[in-house]
C-alpha positions in Angstrom: -106.2 -14.3 126.8 -102.6 -14.5 125.7 -103.3 -17.8 123.9 -106.3 -16.3 122.1 -104.2 -13.3 120.9 -101.4 -15.6 119.7 -104.0 -17.7 117.7 -105.4 -14.6 116.1 -101.9 -13.3 115.1 -100.9 -16.6 113.6 -104.3 -16.9 111.7 -103.8 -13.4 110.3 -100.2 -14.3 109.3 -101.4 -17.4 107.5 -104.1 -15.5 105.6 -101.5 -12.9 104.5 -99.2 -15.7 103.3 -102.0 -17.3 101.3 -102.9 -13.9 99.7 -99.3 -13.3 98.7 -98.7 -16.7 97.3 -99.7 -16.8 93.6 -101.8 -19.5 92.3 -99.9 -22.0 90.0 -100.6 -21.3 86.4 -102.6 -24.0 84.8 -101.4 -26.1 81.8 -102.7 -24.5 78.7 -102.0 -23.3 75.2 -100.8 -19.7 75.7 -100.7 -18.7 72.1 -101.2 -20.9 69.0 -98.7 -23.7 69.1 -97.0 -22.7 72.4 -98.0 -24.6 75.5 -97.2 -24.0 79.2 -97.0 -27.2 81.1 -97.5 -26.7 84.8 -95.4 -28.7 87.3 -96.5 -27.2 90.6 -93.9 -24.6 91.1 -92.0 -24.7 87.8 -93.0 -24.9 84.1 -91.8 -26.4 80.9 -92.9 -25.1 77.5 -93.8 -27.1 74.4 -93.7 -25.6 70.9 -95.6 -27.4 68.1 -93.8 -28.2 64.9 -95.3 -30.0 61.9 -94.0 -33.4 62.9 -93.8 -33.2 66.7 -92.8 -30.8 69.5 -89.8 -28.9 70.7 -89.7 -28.6 74.5 -87.9 -26.0 76.7 -86.7 -27.6 80.0 -88.1 -30.7 81.6 -89.7 -30.0 84.9 -89.3 -31.2 88.5 -91.5 -34.3 88.5 -91.8 -36.8 85.6 -95.1 -38.2 86.7 -96.7 -34.7 87.1 -95.4 -33.7 83.7 -96.8 -36.9 82.1 -100.2 -36.1 83.6 -100.1 -32.5 82.4 -99.1 -33.3 78.9 -102.1 -35.5 78.5 -104.3 -32.5 79.3 -103.1 -30.8 76.1 -102.9 -34.1 74.1 -99.1 -34.0 73.8 -97.5 -37.5 73.5 -94.0 -37.5 75.0 -92.8 -39.8 72.2 -93.6 -37.0 69.8 -91.1 -34.6 71.5 -88.2 -34.5 69.1 -86.0 -31.9 70.9 -85.4 -30.6 74.4 -83.6 -27.3 74.9 -82.3 -27.0 78.5 -81.9 -23.5 79.9 -79.7 -25.1 82.6 -79.5 -28.4 84.5 -80.7 -27.7 88.0 -82.8 -30.7 89.2 -86.2 -28.9 88.8 -85.5 -28.6 85.1 -84.5 -32.1 84.1 -86.8 -34.6 85.9 -89.0 -35.4 82.9 -86.2 -35.9 80.4 -86.7 -39.6 80.8 -90.2 -39.2 79.2 -88.8 -37.8 76.0 -87.1 -41.0 74.7 -87.0 -39.8 71.1 -85.7 -36.3 71.8 -82.3 -34.8 70.9 -81.1 -32.7 73.9 -79.5 -29.3 73.4 -77.6 -27.5 76.2 -74.5 -25.4 77.0 -71.3 -27.4 77.4 -70.4 -25.7 80.7 -73.6 -27.0 82.3 -71.7 -30.3 82.7 -69.3 -30.6 85.6 -65.7 -31.5 85.1 -65.9 -31.2 81.3 -62.3 -31.5 79.9 -63.0 -30.0 76.5 -64.1 -33.2 74.9 -67.7 -34.2 74.3 -68.5 -37.2 76.6 -69.8 -40.4 75.1 -73.1 -40.1 76.9 -75.0 -37.3 78.7 -74.8 -37.5 82.5 -76.9 -35.0 84.5 -76.6 -35.5 88.3 -76.6 -39.2 89.0 -78.4 -40.2 85.9 -77.1 -41.1 82.5 -79.4 -40.4 79.5 -79.4 -42.5 76.3 -80.6 -39.5 74.2 -78.4 -38.0 71.5 -77.3 -34.5 72.5 -75.4 -31.4 71.3 -73.6 -28.6 72.9 -74.8 -25.2 71.8 -72.8 -22.2 70.8 -73.8 -18.6 71.7 -76.2 -17.2 69.1 -76.4 -20.6 67.3 -79.7 -21.2 65.5 -81.2 -24.7 65.3 -83.7 -25.1 62.5 -86.6 -27.5 62.4 -89.5 -27.6 59.8 -91.5 -24.6 61.0 -89.6 -23.8 64.2 -86.2 -22.2 64.6 -84.5 -21.8 68.0 -81.7 -19.3 68.7 -79.5 -19.9 71.8 -78.4 -16.8 73.7 -75.9 -17.5 76.5 -77.2 -15.8 79.7 -75.0 -17.0 82.5 -75.3 -16.0 86.1 -78.0 -18.2 87.6 -75.8 -21.0 86.5 -72.6 -20.9 84.5 -74.3 -22.3 81.4 -77.7 -20.6 81.7 -79.1 -20.2 78.2 -82.1 -18.4 76.9 -83.9 -19.3 73.7 -85.6 -17.2 71.1 -88.2 -19.3 69.1 -89.3 -18.1 65.7 -87.9 -14.6 66.5 -90.7 -13.6 68.9 -90.9 -16.0 71.9 -88.1 -15.6 74.5 -87.6 -18.4 77.1 -85.2 -17.4 79.9 -85.6 -20.3 82.4 -84.3 -19.0 85.7 -81.8 -16.6 84.2 -84.1 -13.7 85.1 -87.5 -13.4 86.7 -90.7 -11.4 86.2 -92.2 -9.2 88.9 -95.3 -7.1 88.1 -94.6 -7.5 84.4 -91.0 -6.3 84.6 -87.8 -8.2 84.3 -86.1 -8.6 87.7 -83.0 -10.4 89.0 -83.0 -14.2 89.4 -83.6 -15.9 92.8 -80.5 -14.9 94.8 -80.6 -18.1 96.9 -79.9 -20.3 93.8 -77.9 -17.9 91.6 -74.2 -18.5 91.2 -73.1 -15.1 90.0 -75.6 -12.2 90.3 -73.2 -9.7 88.7 -73.0 -12.0 85.7 -76.8 -12.3 85.6 -77.1 -8.5 85.4 -74.7 -8.5 82.5 -76.7 -11.2 80.8 -79.8 -9.0 80.9 -78.0 -6.7 78.5 -78.0 -9.5 75.9 -81.8 -10.0 75.9 -83.2 -6.5 76.4 -82.9 -5.2 72.8 -84.3 -8.1 70.7 -86.2 -6.3 68.0 -89.0 -8.8 67.2 -89.7 -10.5 70.5 -93.2 -10.2 71.9 -93.4 -12.7 74.7 -91.1 -13.5 77.6 -91.5 -16.9 79.4 -89.9 -17.7 82.7 -89.8 -21.1 84.5 -91.1 -19.9 87.9 -92.5 -16.4 87.6 -94.9 -16.6 84.7 -94.8 -14.9 81.4 -95.8 -11.6 79.7 -96.9 -10.7 76.1 -95.4 -7.3 76.5 -91.7 -7.7 76.0 -91.0 -4.0 75.5 -92.6 -3.1 78.8 -90.8 -6.0 80.6 -87.3 -5.0 79.5 -87.9 -1.3 80.2 -86.3 -1.4 83.6 -83.1 -1.3 85.6 -82.0 -4.3 87.6 -80.9 -3.6 91.2 
């Protein structure tokens, strides 16, 4: 009898867990020219330009990303730029797919940087042959039909950077999360400085023309005004 009760409790617990666990968002074109590429528990985003693609982050598994890109007919060789919100491992795995891409990131995402730009880009234990640039806060990088503004939003990592694309699409990586359509704090378990993350929210909550917010792990919303109308706790 005790064994039966235990099995029933564990079964109920498992069902509850499954109900609370969100289904991973499928790879798709969210809005014209903006693609969400699913990598199980994290996403990268691709933005179409006239002669290629600009990508935000690079996922946790290169093989998975390669498979998902095929679903939306994006050739990794046509990715001409990658903007890294930060350099945690689940955001850089597919960089090796984008052999023709110039990489943009905040300088303080690199450890032991002495103020000089290194000869090559080293992330973790891997050295990348790509050309790369260190971004400045509020710097705008312009392509043919796409422009990307960098907004430093440290907290989750010291160099966490959010990107506003064409004035209306905001990509925050892990700097903040979305819960029930509202901006919330980043994952405490992986965030370096939560107080700093709260301060970074102030930098992205009054952007006049933004319509969408995209996060790496917690989905996206097309209602920016509703999302930022909140207080972090």
